[in-house]
All heavy atoms as an XYZ file, in Angstrom:
942
protein
N     -16.600      3.772     -8.191
C     -16.193      2.439     -7.765
C     -16.346      2.338     -6.252
O     -15.832      3.164     -5.516
C     -14.732      2.203     -8.166
C     -14.175      0.900     -7.654
S     -12.571      0.469     -8.314
C     -11.513      1.662     -7.555
N     -17.038      1.343     -5.796
C     -17.216      1.119     -4.362
C     -16.063      0.256     -3.867
O     -16.042     -0.952     -4.089
C     -18.564      0.447     -4.100
C     -18.853      0.292     -2.616
O     -17.929      0.527     -1.799
O     -19.986     -0.062     -2.279
N     -15.087      0.875     -3.211
C     -13.899      0.141     -2.768
C     -14.224     -0.910     -1.732
O     -13.497     -1.878     -1.562
C     -12.864      1.112     -2.195
C     -12.230      2.058     -3.202
C     -11.270      3.002     -2.485
C     -11.502      1.305     -4.285
N     -15.321     -0.733     -1.006
C     -15.675     -1.693      0.032
C     -16.183     -3.004     -0.548
O     -16.100     -4.038      0.086
C     -16.750     -1.099      0.954
C     -16.313      0.155      1.676
C     -15.150     -0.063      2.610
O     -15.003     -1.173      3.154
O     -14.363      0.875      2.799
N     -16.747     -2.989     -1.752
C     -17.345     -4.191     -2.317
C     -16.650     -4.672     -3.582
O     -17.048     -5.656     -4.166
C     -18.832     -3.940     -2.599
C     -19.619     -3.683     -1.337
C     -21.078     -3.526     -1.601
C     -21.814     -3.269     -0.279
N     -23.244     -3.096     -0.467
N     -15.626     -3.993     -4.011
C     -14.899     -4.365     -5.227
C     -14.069     -5.611     -4.957
O     -13.247     -5.623     -4.070
C     -13.984     -3.202     -5.630
C     -13.313     -3.385     -6.943
C     -14.192     -3.046     -8.131
O     -15.366     -2.670     -7.916
O     -13.732     -3.174     -9.245
N     -14.295     -6.711     -5.699
C     -13.591     -7.961     -5.431
C     -12.554     -8.336     -6.474
O     -11.550     -8.927     -6.127
C     -14.591     -9.100     -5.259
N     -12.741     -8.043     -7.754
C     -11.730     -8.467     -8.732
C     -10.398     -7.768     -8.487
O     -10.364     -6.645     -7.991
C     -12.305     -8.035    -10.073
C     -13.712     -7.692     -9.836
C     -13.854     -7.356     -8.385
N      -9.331     -8.447     -8.845
C      -7.992     -7.867     -8.781
C      -7.575     -7.428     -7.386
O      -7.028     -6.346     -7.199
C      -7.862     -6.704     -9.763
C      -8.155     -7.130    -11.177
O      -7.772     -8.213    -11.593
N      -8.859     -6.296    -11.910
N      -7.868     -8.262     -6.406
C      -7.445     -7.974     -5.044
C      -6.527     -9.084     -4.557
O      -6.512    -10.181     -5.111
C      -8.639     -7.815     -4.078
C      -9.509     -6.631     -4.487
C      -9.461     -9.074     -3.999
N      -5.771     -8.777     -3.498
C      -4.823     -9.749     -2.964
C      -4.637     -9.477     -1.472
O      -4.683     -8.333     -1.032
C      -3.480     -9.672     -3.740
C      -2.800     -8.334     -3.547
C      -2.555    -10.807     -3.391
N      -4.461    -10.558     -0.705
C      -4.196    -10.408      0.727
C      -2.719    -10.077      0.934
O      -1.925    -10.095     -0.014
C      -4.544    -11.689      1.496
O      -3.748    -12.745      0.989
C      -6.024    -12.024      1.380
N      -2.341     -9.809      2.165
C      -0.974     -9.399      2.469
C       0.070    -10.416      1.995
O       1.084    -10.037      1.410
C      -0.819     -9.150      3.963
C       0.525     -8.600      4.345
C       0.644     -8.276      5.824
O      -0.337     -7.844      6.440
O       1.761     -8.465      6.353
N      -0.164    -11.693      2.216
C       0.813    -12.713      1.800
C       0.999    -12.693      0.284
O       2.124    -12.729     -0.219
C       0.357    -14.091      2.272
N      -0.087    -12.621     -0.440
C      -0.009    -12.555     -1.899
C       0.625    -11.265     -2.379
O       1.362    -11.241     -3.368
N       0.345    -10.179     -1.673
C       0.906     -8.871     -2.010
C       2.429     -8.923     -1.911
O       3.137     -8.480     -2.807
C       0.337     -7.819     -1.060
C       0.583     -6.398     -1.477
C      -0.250     -5.779     -2.388
C       1.628     -5.671     -0.928
C      -0.041     -4.459     -2.764
C       1.853     -4.358     -1.291
C       1.011     -3.746     -2.216
N       2.914     -9.510     -0.819
C       4.370     -9.638     -0.629
C       5.005    -10.451     -1.764
O       6.066    -10.089     -2.267
C       4.679    -10.309      0.706
C       4.425     -9.438      1.903
C       4.701    -10.196      3.215
N       4.291     -9.431      4.350
C       5.014     -8.449      4.893
N       6.182     -8.139      4.384
N       4.561     -7.782      5.937
N       4.353    -11.535     -2.149
C       4.870    -12.369     -3.244
C       4.936    -11.581     -4.550
O       5.910    -11.690     -5.292
C       4.003    -13.613     -3.429
C       4.151    -14.628     -2.319
C       3.218    -15.824     -2.483
O       2.632    -15.994     -3.587
O       3.066    -16.581     -1.513
N       3.903    -10.796     -4.826
C       3.892     -9.996     -6.054
C       5.030     -8.981     -6.055
O       5.725     -8.820     -7.066
C       2.552     -9.281     -6.214
C       1.347    -10.164     -6.515
C       0.064     -9.329     -6.487
C       1.507    -10.860     -7.863
N       5.243     -8.320     -4.925
C       6.294     -7.305     -4.835
C       7.665     -7.962     -5.012
O       8.528     -7.451     -5.727
C       6.220     -6.544     -3.490
C       4.865     -5.848     -3.337
C       7.364     -5.550     -3.358
C       4.371     -5.073     -4.528
N       7.857     -9.117     -4.398
C       9.135     -9.824     -4.527
C       9.358    -10.353     -5.942
O      10.493    -10.572     -6.355
C       9.203    -10.966     -3.509
C       9.327    -10.448     -2.084
C       9.128    -11.521     -1.025
O       8.887    -12.701     -1.379
O       9.190    -11.169      0.169
N       8.278    -10.543     -6.704
C       8.408    -11.051     -8.070
C       8.527     -9.927     -9.104
O       8.586    -10.193    -10.297
C       7.213    -11.956     -8.422
O       6.048    -11.181     -8.620
N       8.568     -8.676     -8.660
C       8.803     -7.578     -9.592
C       7.692     -6.555     -9.746
O       7.860     -5.577    -10.471
N       6.560     -6.768     -9.088
C       5.509     -5.758     -9.130
C       5.974     -4.522     -8.364
O       6.803     -4.612     -7.463
C       4.230     -6.273     -8.460
C       3.326     -7.106     -9.335
C       3.737     -8.332     -9.848
C       2.029     -6.682     -9.624
C       2.893     -9.106    -10.635
C       1.168     -7.450    -10.402
C       1.616     -8.654    -10.907
O       0.774     -9.409    -11.681
N       5.451     -3.361     -8.711
C       5.715     -2.114     -8.008
C       4.635     -1.922     -6.954
O       3.516     -2.399     -7.117
C       5.666     -0.916     -8.956
C       6.447     -1.105    -10.213
N       7.816     -1.114    -10.253
C       6.029     -1.322    -11.480
C       8.217     -1.318    -11.498
N       7.149     -1.455    -12.258
N       4.944     -1.197     -5.897
C       3.929     -0.804     -4.916
C       3.497      0.613     -5.265
O       4.329      1.505     -5.404
C       4.484     -0.814     -3.470
C       3.471     -0.230     -2.499
C       4.868     -2.210     -3.054
N       2.192      0.800     -5.416
C       1.652      2.127     -5.636
C       0.868      2.525     -4.386
O      -0.052      1.815     -3.983
C       0.727      2.135     -6.850
C       0.147      3.501     -7.143
C      -0.796      3.493     -8.319
O      -1.860      2.842     -8.230
O      -0.467      4.144     -9.317
N       1.285      3.627     -3.766
C       0.584      4.172     -2.605
C      -0.356      5.248     -3.132
O       0.078      6.173     -3.821
C       1.566      4.795     -1.591
C       0.818      5.409     -0.418
C       2.571      3.753     -1.113
N      -1.649      5.118     -2.821
C      -2.652      6.073     -3.285
C      -3.244      6.792     -2.075
O      -3.721      6.141     -1.139
C      -3.788      5.363     -4.070
C      -4.808      6.382     -4.568
C      -3.225      4.542     -5.224
N      -3.208      8.108     -2.097
C      -3.804      8.901     -1.022
C      -5.289      9.080     -1.336
O      -5.649      9.624     -2.378
C      -3.106     10.260     -0.932
S      -3.695     11.284      0.426
N      -6.142      8.594     -0.445
C      -7.592      8.656     -0.653
C      -8.246      9.813      0.106
O      -9.394     10.134     -0.135
C      -8.243      7.331     -0.225
C      -7.737      6.119     -0.979
C      -7.925      6.224     -2.470
C      -9.359      5.953     -2.862
N      -9.560      6.025     -4.313
N      -7.501     10.399      1.045
C      -8.018     11.511      1.845
C      -6.832     12.373      2.253
O      -5.798     11.845      2.665
C      -8.714     10.938      3.086
C      -9.324     11.937      4.004
C      -9.975     11.249      5.202
O     -11.018     10.602      5.012
O      -9.410     11.349      6.313
N      -6.955     13.689      2.109
C      -5.848     14.575      2.464
C      -5.282     14.242      3.841
O      -6.033     13.986      4.784
C      -6.299     16.038      2.492
C      -6.546     16.616      1.104
O      -6.289     15.921      0.107
O      -7.000     17.768      1.038
N      -3.954     14.277      3.941
C      -3.288     14.021      5.215
C      -3.332     15.286      6.082
O      -3.351     16.402      5.575
C      -1.845     13.600      4.974
N      -3.361     15.072      7.381
C      -3.321     16.190      8.320
C      -2.549     15.743      9.552
O      -2.475     14.557      9.863
C      -4.734     16.653      8.706
C      -5.548     15.612      9.427
C      -5.570     15.553     10.825
C      -6.263     14.645      8.721
C      -6.309     14.588     11.490
C      -7.004     13.676      9.378
C      -7.023     13.651     10.760
O      -7.745     12.683     11.411
N      -1.956     16.710     10.232
C      -1.181     16.404     11.435
C      -2.004     16.702     12.667
O      -2.575     17.774     12.815
C       0.113     17.203     11.458
C       1.022     16.769     12.590
C       2.363     17.385     12.496
N       2.247     18.826     12.678
C       3.259     19.664     12.569
N       4.450     19.224     12.238
N       3.083     20.947     12.763
N      -2.068     15.719     13.552
C      -2.719     15.887     14.859
C      -1.652     15.570     15.892
O      -1.172     14.437     15.946
C      -3.915     14.936     14.983
C      -4.679     15.092     16.272
C      -5.893     14.180     16.278
C      -6.625     14.290     17.592
N      -7.761     13.366     17.639
N      -1.282     16.578     16.679
C      -0.120     16.487     17.572
C       1.090     16.190     16.701
O       1.373     16.949     15.800
C      -0.350     15.478     18.687
C      -1.522     15.864     19.570
O      -1.697     17.037     19.879
N      -2.341     14.892     19.943
N       1.776     15.114     16.912
C       2.950     14.828     16.084
C       2.716     13.638     15.140
O       3.664     13.097     14.584
C       4.167     14.552     16.972
O       3.916     13.423     17.778
N       1.464     13.259     14.925
C       1.144     12.104     14.084
C       0.380     12.556     12.848
O      -0.584     13.317     12.948
C       0.297     11.068     14.869
C      -0.074      9.898     13.991
C       1.053     10.601     16.105
N       0.816     12.092     11.680
C       0.123     12.380     10.425
C      -0.955     11.338     10.188
O      -0.710     10.143     10.282
C       1.111     12.396      9.263
C       1.883     13.675      9.219
C       3.078     13.931      9.810
C       1.473     14.875      8.573
N       3.441     15.234      9.569
C       2.480     15.828      8.808
C       0.358     15.239      7.815
C       2.406     17.127      8.310
C       0.288     16.530      7.314
C       1.305     17.457      7.566
N      -2.155     11.822      9.895
C      -3.318     10.975      9.633
C      -3.799     11.206      8.206
O      -3.555     12.262      7.624
C      -4.465     11.318     10.592
C      -4.145     11.087     12.021
N      -4.506      9.942     12.681
C      -3.489     11.857     12.925
C      -4.085     10.018     13.936
N      -3.470     11.170     14.108
N      -4.512     10.243      7.669
C      -5.095     10.334      6.335
C      -5.653      8.962      5.990
O      -5.845      8.123      6.875
N      -5.884      8.723      4.716
C      -6.276      7.393      4.252
C      -5.406      7.064      3.046
O      -5.407      7.811      2.050
C      -7.766      7.331      3.839
C      -8.683      7.707      5.000
C      -8.109      5.947      3.268
C      -8.783      6.662      6.093
N      -4.671      5.964      3.142
C      -3.844      5.488      2.041
C      -4.194      4.031      1.755
O      -4.451      3.258      2.678
C      -2.357      5.566      2.397
C      -1.862      6.958      2.582
C      -1.359      7.789      1.629
C      -1.799      7.703      3.807
N      -1.007      8.995      2.180
C      -1.268      8.968      3.513
C      -2.167      7.415      5.118
C      -1.069      9.943      4.479
C      -1.978      8.391      6.083
C      -1.432      9.634      5.771
N      -4.201      3.673      0.485
C      -4.360      2.281      0.083
C      -3.156      1.902     -0.763
O      -2.453      2.776     -1.284
C      -5.680      2.031     -0.695
C      -5.710      2.832     -1.988
C      -6.890      2.338      0.185
C      -6.841      2.444     -2.927
N      -2.923      0.602     -0.882
C      -1.785      0.112     -1.657
C      -2.249     -0.780     -2.790
O      -3.200     -1.553     -2.639
C      -0.836     -0.681     -0.760
C      -0.229      0.048      0.427
C       0.715     -0.870      1.180
C       0.493      1.303     -0.013
N      -1.533     -0.679     -3.900
C      -1.760     -1.556     -5.042
C      -0.426     -2.128     -5.470
O       0.601     -1.473     -5.377
C      -2.329     -0.768     -6.221
C      -3.700     -0.215     -6.003
C      -4.167      0.475     -7.270
N      -5.511      0.984     -7.091
C      -5.883      2.219     -7.395
N      -5.014      3.056     -7.904
N      -7.119      2.591     -7.205
N      -0.460     -3.356     -5.961
C       0.698     -3.955     -6.620
C       0.422     -3.830     -8.114
O      -0.641     -4.220     -8.585
C       0.846     -5.420     -6.221
N       1.373     -3.245     -8.850
C       1.180     -2.990    -10.278
C       2.388     -3.533    -11.035
O       3.530     -3.266    -10.659
C       1.039     -1.476    -10.559
C       0.766     -1.214    -12.031
C      -0.042     -0.855     -9.690
N       2.128     -4.294    -12.119
C       3.255     -4.782    -12.912
C       3.480     -3.876    -14.116
O       2.745     -2.912    -14.341
C       3.081     -6.259    -13.301
C       2.030     -6.496    -14.360
O       1.475     -5.572    -14.940
N       1.743     -7.753    -14.621
N       4.506     -4.182    -14.908
C       4.869     -3.337    -16.051
C       3.797     -3.310    -17.136
O       3.767     -2.392    -17.955
C       6.201     -3.794    -16.648
C       7.366     -3.516    -15.715
O       7.262     -2.572    -14.893
O       8.379     -4.233    -15.801
N       2.911     -4.303    -17.154
C       1.824     -4.344    -18.137
C       0.580     -3.604    -17.647
O      -0.441     -3.584    -18.331
C       1.446     -5.794    -18.459
C       2.584     -6.550    -19.128
O       3.358     -5.909    -19.875
O       2.702     -7.767    -18.906
N       0.641     -3.039    -16.445
C      -0.485     -2.292    -15.909
C      -1.483     -3.125    -15.126
O      -2.527     -2.625    -14.716
N      -1.179     -4.406    -14.890
C      -2.065     -5.251    -14.092
C      -1.982     -4.787    -12.643
O      -0.890     -4.632    -12.093
C      -1.672     -6.743    -14.203
C      -2.509     -7.593    -13.260
C      -1.807     -7.220    -15.635
N      -3.142     -4.533    -12.029
C      -3.203     -4.037    -10.651
C      -3.851     -5.054     -9.734
O      -4.830     -5.691    -10.093
C      -4.047     -2.764    -10.570
C      -3.498     -1.592    -11.294
C      -4.388     -0.362    -11.150
O      -5.401     -0.422    -10.426
O      -4.060      0.653    -11.764
N      -3.291     -5.183     -8.535
C      -3.884     -5.997     -7.472
C      -3.934     -5.116     -6.233
O      -2.910     -4.636     -5.758
C      -3.029     -7.238     -7.177
C      -2.839     -8.160     -8.354
C      -4.079     -8.949     -8.635
C      -3.801     -9.971     -9.727
N      -4.950    -10.785    -10.008
N      -5.125     -4.899     -5.720
C      -5.298     -4.029     -4.555
C      -5.197     -4.834     -3.267
O      -5.745     -5.926     -3.165
C      -6.653     -3.344     -4.643
C      -6.799     -2.213     -3.670
C      -7.897     -1.275     -4.098
O      -7.909     -0.797     -5.217
N      -8.806     -1.009     -3.207
N      -4.478     -4.296     -2.288
C      -4.298     -4.955     -0.999
C      -5.600     -4.925     -0.208
O      -6.232     -3.869     -0.067
C      -3.192     -4.264     -0.203
C      -2.880     -4.837      1.174
C      -2.350     -6.268      1.067
C      -1.869     -3.947      1.889
N      -6.008     -6.107      0.290
C      -7.216     -6.211      1.107
C      -6.867     -6.884      2.427
O      -5.809     -7.497      2.575
C      -8.336     -7.009      0.389
C      -8.801     -6.277     -0.866
C      -7.890     -8.419      0.055
N      -7.769     -6.765      3.386
C      -7.551     -7.421      4.669
C      -7.776     -8.921      4.518
O      -8.553     -9.361      3.665
C      -8.498     -6.880      5.755
O      -9.841     -7.106      5.330
C      -8.283     -5.402      5.992
N      -7.122     -9.691      5.347
C      -7.247    -11.149      5.288
C      -8.443    -11.641      6.079
O      -8.894    -12.757      5.910
C      -5.978    -11.808      5.813
N      -8.976    -10.803      6.938
C     -10.083    -11.233      7.790
C     -11.381    -10.559      7.347
O     -11.403     -9.384      7.021
C      -9.780    -10.887      9.244
C      -9.395     -9.462      9.465
C      -8.731     -9.273     10.831
N      -8.311     -7.900     10.984
C      -7.144     -7.427     10.611
N      -6.261     -8.209     10.033
N      -6.835     -6.163     10.793
N     -12.430    -11.332      7.361
C     -13.742    -10.799      6.988
C     -14.430    -10.274      8.247
O     -14.235    -10.792      9.335
C     -14.591    -11.885      6.345
N     -15.243     -9.278      8.075
C     -16.019     -8.762      9.195
C     -17.154     -9.725      9.508
O     -17.721    -10.334      8.610
C     -16.601     -7.393      8.869
C     -15.564     -6.324      8.834
C     -16.235     -4.995      8.504
N     -15.286     -3.931      8.753
C     -15.432     -3.030      9.705
N     -16.459     -3.054     10.488
N     -14.547     -2.089      9.866
N     -17.498     -9.843     10.758
C     -18.598    -10.712     11.170
C     -19.889    -10.250     10.513
O     -20.217     -9.075     10.539
C     -18.755    -10.686     12.703
O     -17.495    -11.019     13.290
C     -19.807    -11.668     13.153
N     -20.584    -11.190      9.890
C     -21.877    -10.883      9.290
C     -21.799    -10.254      7.917
O     -22.801     -9.837      7.374
N     -20.617    -10.172      7.338
C     -20.518     -9.604      5.989
C     -19.804    -10.588      5.079
O     -18.995    -11.383      5.516
C     -19.767     -8.279      6.025
O     -18.427     -8.484      6.408
N     -20.130    -10.515      3.810
C     -19.546    -11.463      2.863
C     -18.718    -10.761      1.799
O     -18.495    -11.296      0.733
C     -20.651    -12.298      2.209
C     -21.649    -11.446      1.450
O     -21.578    -10.210      1.562
O     -22.486    -12.026      0.742
N     -18.276     -9.539      2.065
C     -17.490     -8.837      1.067
C     -16.064     -8.598      1.565
O     -15.796     -8.614      2.754
C     -18.155     -7.529      0.634
C     -18.402     -6.543      1.739
C     -17.420     -5.618      2.103
C     -19.614     -6.505      2.411
C     -17.644     -4.713      3.114
C     -19.847     -5.589      3.419
C     -18.854     -4.696      3.762
O     -19.071     -3.789      4.759
N     -15.197     -8.364      0.623
C     -13.784     -8.118      0.908
C     -13.616     -6.652      1.287
O     -14.240     -5.780      0.711
C     -12.955     -8.459     -0.343
C     -13.076     -9.949     -0.643
C     -11.514     -8.045     -0.171
C     -12.508    -10.344     -1.982
N     -12.735     -6.390      2.248
C     -12.515     -5.025      2.702
C     -11.112     -4.570      2.305
O     -10.130     -5.238      2.591
C     -12.685     -4.959      4.216
C     -12.637     -3.555      4.756
C     -13.348     -3.495      6.087
C     -13.324     -2.119      6.673
N     -14.124     -1.160      5.952
N     -11.042     -3.430      1.637
C      -9.772     -2.843      1.236
C      -8.979     -2.483      2.487
O      -9.523     -1.946      3.446
C     -10.013     -1.583      0.380
C      -8.706     -0.847      0.119
C     -10.679     -1.959     -0.928
N      -7.681     -2.800      2.478
C      -6.823     -2.435      3.611
C      -6.514     -0.953      3.520
O      -5.961     -0.483      2.525
C      -5.532     -3.264      3.567
C      -4.487     -2.820      4.568
C      -4.292     -3.818      5.659
N      -3.413     -3.325      6.686
C      -2.257     -3.864      7.017
N      -1.829     -4.951      6.405
N      -1.532     -3.362      7.987
N      -6.885     -0.214      4.542
C      -6.641      1.220      4.595
C      -5.652      1.521      5.705
O      -5.789      1.014      6.810
C      -7.945      1.974      4.868
C      -8.967      1.836      3.777
C     -10.251      2.547      4.169
C     -11.328      2.323      3.121
N     -12.603      2.907      3.538
N      -4.683      2.351      5.392
C      -3.719      2.811      6.387
C      -4.169      4.207      6.793
O      -4.354      5.077      5.951
C      -2.310      2.832      5.797
C      -1.812      1.456      5.457
C      -2.096      0.891      4.224
C      -1.091      0.717      6.375
C      -1.669     -0.386      3.906
C      -0.652     -0.569      6.070
C      -0.944     -1.115      4.834
N      -4.347      4.410      8.102
C      -4.907      5.667      8.589
C      -3.873      6.592      9.216
O      -4.183      7.731      9.536
C      -6.032      5.383      9.578
C      -7.192      4.650      8.911
C      -8.292      4.351      9.887
C      -9.416      3.594      9.192
N     -10.494      3.244     10.109
N      -2.651      6.092      9.405
C      -1.559      6.941      9.909
C      -0.308      6.674      9.078
O      -0.131      5.586      8.510
C      -1.216      6.674     11.389
O      -0.684      5.353     11.519
C      -2.426      6.874     12.300
N       0.549      7.671      9.025
C       1.820      7.501      8.318
C       2.659      6.433      9.003
O       3.347      5.660      8.345
C       2.575      8.845      8.244
C       4.001      8.650      7.774
C       1.847      9.780      7.299
N       2.572      6.347     10.325
C       3.337      5.334     11.059
C       2.981      3.935     10.575
O       3.867      3.115     10.328
C       3.086      5.459     12.573
O       3.429      6.776     12.989
C       3.892      4.446     13.352
N       1.697      3.639     10.434
C       1.269      2.335      9.948
C       1.716      2.082      8.525
O       2.184      0.988      8.177
N       1.595      3.091      7.667
C       2.007      2.969      6.271
C       3.507      2.719      6.162
O       3.949      1.793      5.476
C       1.621      4.244      5.516
C       2.038      4.331      4.056
C       1.346      3.255      3.228
C       1.735      5.723      3.506
N       4.291      3.529      6.857
C       5.751      3.389      6.818
C       6.177      2.032      7.371
O       7.026      1.361      6.782
C       6.428      4.550      7.585
C       7.906      4.285      7.811
C       6.228      5.858      6.826
N       5.595      1.604      8.467
C       5.942      0.302      9.050
C       5.680     -0.828      8.056
O       6.503     -1.728      7.896
C       5.143      0.063     10.334
O       5.493      1.006     11.307
N       4.533     -0.785      7.374
C       4.194     -1.824      6.410
C       5.190     -1.823      5.249
O       5.683     -2.877      4.838
C       2.769     -1.620      5.886
C       2.297     -2.750      5.012
C       1.770     -3.897      5.580
C       2.383     -2.672      3.630
C       1.342     -4.955      4.779
C       1.964     -3.710      2.825
C       1.443     -4.855      3.407
N       5.534     -0.650      4.725
C       6.469     -0.567      3.603
C       7.870     -1.026      4.002
O       8.547     -1.706      3.225
C       6.497      0.854      3.040
C       5.211      1.293      2.328
C       5.231      2.793      2.057
C       5.000      0.499      1.047
N       8.303     -0.687      5.200
C       9.616     -1.159      5.675
C       9.602     -2.680      5.811
O      10.558     -3.356      5.421
C      10.007     -0.470      6.997
C      10.358      0.992      6.721
C      11.175     -1.194      7.674
C      10.579      1.836      7.957
N       8.504     -3.235      6.327
C       8.383     -4.695      6.437
C       8.422     -5.375      5.070
O       8.837     -6.525      4.957
C       7.104     -5.086      7.168
C       7.168     -4.798      8.660
O       8.276     -4.521      9.179
O       6.102     -4.848      9.310
N       8.009     -4.671      4.014
C       8.078     -5.220      2.656
C       9.505     -5.205      2.113
O       9.798     -5.846      1.118
C       7.181     -4.430      1.694
C       5.684     -4.662      1.781
C       4.953     -3.718      0.827
C       5.320     -6.103      1.469
N      10.390     -4.433      2.760
C      11.779     -4.394      2.327
C      12.250     -3.056      1.792
O      13.382     -2.940      1.329
N      11.420     -2.030      1.859
C      11.826     -0.712      1.376
C      12.573      0.024      2.474
O      12.189     -0.022      3.634
C      10.600      0.090      0.929
C       9.888     -0.540     -0.224
C       8.717     -1.256     -0.018
C      10.401     -0.455     -1.508
C       8.065     -1.863     -1.078
C       9.754     -1.063     -2.578
C       8.577     -1.761     -2.356
N      13.655      0.715      2.094
C      14.460      1.405      3.104
C      14.348      2.919      3.010
O      14.770      3.628      3.918
C      15.926      0.989      2.986
O      16.423      1.301      1.700
N      13.799      3.436      1.923
C      13.550      4.864      1.769
C      12.065      5.023      1.486
O      11.538      4.426      0.552
C      14.383      5.470      0.613
C      14.058      6.942      0.431
C      15.865      5.272      0.869
N      11.382      5.818      2.310
C       9.931      5.922      2.219
C       9.514      7.370      1.959
O      10.003      8.291      2.607
C       9.246      5.454      3.530
C       9.745      4.068      3.966
C       7.737      5.495      3.392
C       9.400      2.945      3.052
N       8.603      7.541      1.016
C       7.927      8.817      0.773
C       6.449      8.481      0.627
O       6.099      7.330      0.370
C       8.458      9.473     -0.498
N       5.584      9.464      0.801
C       4.157      9.172      0.698
C       3.419     10.414      0.218
O       3.812     11.543      0.504
C       3.592      8.700      2.046
C       3.865      9.644      3.173
C       2.953     10.635      3.497
C       5.041      9.557      3.905
C       3.209     11.517      4.520
C       5.304     10.439      4.938
C       4.378     11.431      5.244
N       2.339     10.221     -0.536
C       1.547     11.354     -1.005
C       0.702     11.914      0.136
O       0.287     11.173      1.021
C       0.667     10.734     -2.095
C       0.550      9.297     -1.714
C       1.847      8.938     -1.031
N       0.454     13.223      0.121
C      -0.301     13.844      1.214
C      -1.640     14.436      0.785
O      -2.438     14.829      1.636
C       0.528     14.922      1.944
C       1.711     14.298      2.648
C       0.962     16.019      0.992
N      -1.901     14.511     -0.514
C      -3.168     15.070     -0.985
C      -3.990     14.015     -1.708
O      -3.435     13.181     -2.442
C      -2.929     16.264     -1.914
C      -2.248     17.408     -1.214
C      -0.962     17.792     -1.569
C      -2.879     18.095     -0.186
C      -0.328     18.831     -0.918
C      -2.246     19.133      0.476
C      -0.973     19.498      0.100
O      -0.344     20.522      0.752
N      -5.296     14.059     -1.506
C      -6.203     13.107     -2.132
C      -5.954     13.029     -3.632
O      -5.825     14.055     -4.304
C      -7.653     13.526     -1.872
C      -8.668     12.569     -2.453
C     -10.093     12.959     -2.141
O     -10.323     13.791     -1.243
O     -10.991     12.423     -2.803
N      -5.833     11.795     -4.119
C      -5.610     11.566     -5.546
C      -4.150     11.411     -5.922
O      -3.839     10.889     -6.993
N      -3.237     11.862     -5.070
C      -1.812     11.700     -5.366
C      -1.403     10.240     -5.214
O      -1.987      9.498     -4.424
C      -0.942     12.542     -4.436
C      -0.959     14.004     -4.738
C       0.002     14.764     -3.819
O       0.141     14.437     -2.637
N       0.640     15.782     -4.354
N      -0.368      9.857     -5.968
C       0.157      8.492     -5.923
C       1.675      8.535     -5.843
O       2.292      9.469     -6.323
C      -0.234      7.734     -7.195
C      -1.719      7.616     -7.382
C      -2.052      7.264     -8.825
N      -3.484      7.357     -9.016
C      -4.306      6.331     -9.011
N      -3.841      5.120     -8.843
N      -5.591      6.500     -9.187
N       2.234      7.492     -5.255
C       3.690      7.347     -5.195
C       4.007      5.880     -5.438
O       3.299      5.007     -4.929
C       4.227      7.794     -3.838
C       5.710      7.945     -3.847
C       6.631      7.039     -3.409
C       6.446      9.052     -4.352
N       7.895      7.511     -3.599
C       7.812      8.762     -4.190
C       6.092     10.266     -4.934
C       8.825      9.637     -4.575
C       7.101     11.139     -5.317
C       8.442     10.820     -5.127
N       5.046      5.616     -6.210
C       5.385      4.243     -6.575
C       6.747      3.851     -6.018
O       7.692      4.638     -6.063
C       5.392      4.089     -8.117
O       4.115      4.468     -8.617
C       5.682      2.663     -8.519
N       6.832      2.611     -5.519
C       8.072      2.034     -4.993
C       8.382      0.760     -5.767
O       7.472      0.007     -6.112
C       7.923      1.641     -3.523
C       7.677      2.792     -2.609
C       6.384      3.176     -2.276
C       8.732      3.496     -2.066
C       6.145      4.246     -1.430
C       8.502      4.566     -1.209
C       7.210      4.939     -0.896
N       9.668      0.499     -5.977
C      10.102     -0.741     -6.601
C      11.241     -1.311     -5.770
O      12.174     -0.590     -5.416
C      10.610     -0.484     -8.039
O       9.571      0.162     -8.777
C      10.974     -1.780     -8.721
N      11.151     -2.606     -5.440
C      12.236     -3.245     -4.706
C      13.432     -3.417     -5.621
O      13.291     -3.828     -6.769
C      11.819     -4.634     -4.213
C      11.061     -4.721     -2.907
C      10.784     -6.188     -2.568
C      11.807     -4.072     -1.766
N      14.616     -3.122     -5.112
C      15.843     -3.346     -5.853
C      16.132     -4.832     -5.859
O      15.953     -5.539     -4.864
C      16.988     -2.595     -5.170
O      18.207     -2.923     -5.789
N      16.555     -5.338     -6.982
C      16.869     -6.763     -7.098
C      18.280     -7.085     -6.629
O      18.691     -8.215     -6.640
C      16.687     -7.222     -8.565
C      15.268     -7.070     -9.054
C      14.258     -7.844     -8.209
O      14.484     -8.998     -7.855
N      13.157     -7.205     -7.872
N      19.039     -6.074     -6.227
C      20.389     -6.308     -5.733
C      20.544     -5.759     -4.326
O      19.814     -4.879     -3.919
C      21.414     -5.660     -6.664
C      21.140     -4.196     -6.912
C      21.978     -3.628     -8.048
O      21.946     -4.187     -9.145
O      22.675     -2.623     -7.792
N      21.496     -6.301     -3.606
C      21.755     -5.835     -2.247
C      22.255     -4.397     -2.301
O      23.080     -4.042     -3.119
C      22.820     -6.718     -1.569
C      22.327     -8.093     -1.205
C      21.250     -8.063     -0.141
O      21.385     -7.284      0.832
O      20.277     -8.806     -0.275
N      21.728     -3.543     -1.434
C      22.122     -2.145     -1.417
C      22.553     -1.752     -0.010
O      21.736     -1.436      0.824
C      20.953     -1.268     -1.867
C      21.339      0.211     -1.984
O      22.540      0.516     -1.909
O      20.440      1.027     -2.129
N      23.861     -1.794      0.217
C      24.392     -1.412      1.511
C      24.788      0.046      1.551
O      25.234      0.548      2.554
N      24.610      0.748      0.429
C      24.996      2.154      0.307
C      23.895      3.028      0.862
O      22.755      2.963      0.422
C      25.240      2.469     -1.170
C      25.752      3.872     -1.386
O      25.987      4.589     -0.395
O      25.931      4.255     -2.562
N      24.214      3.873      1.815
C      23.206      4.751      2.411
C      23.225      6.132      1.791
O      22.644      7.054      2.305
C      23.420      4.850      3.931
O      24.685      5.419      4.191
N      23.915      6.295      0.659
C      24.032      7.606      0.017
C      22.913      7.866     -0.983
O      23.039      8.704     -1.847
C      25.381      7.751     -0.684
C      26.513      7.794      0.289
O      26.361      8.319      1.390
N      27.657      7.242     -0.070
N      21.812      7.148     -0.926
C      20.697      7.525     -1.743
C      20.289      6.499     -2.699
O      19.528      6.589     -3.515
């Protein structure tokens, strides 16, 4: 599958947020082994919104590259960027896969959680 040119089942950031708020899960997929350079973890991670029926929507960038007519998959290249995006979605506990092919799933709680005990 060519992720750079794959168009079906994709969604921009605004649509992705709506899907997550409506009950879809976030699936973080590690596309390249993570490694530490100085104190920053690098790798390639992509995100998918997945519902209970297995319908997947892959996060793509909202802006097209000049001179190209295809959709570009949003790739997170540092853990800092990935964590920041997930926190902005409303997640308060973050974990991430570090080896190519690994996946991790997050689900937003439908109730307020002021408890910091886990």
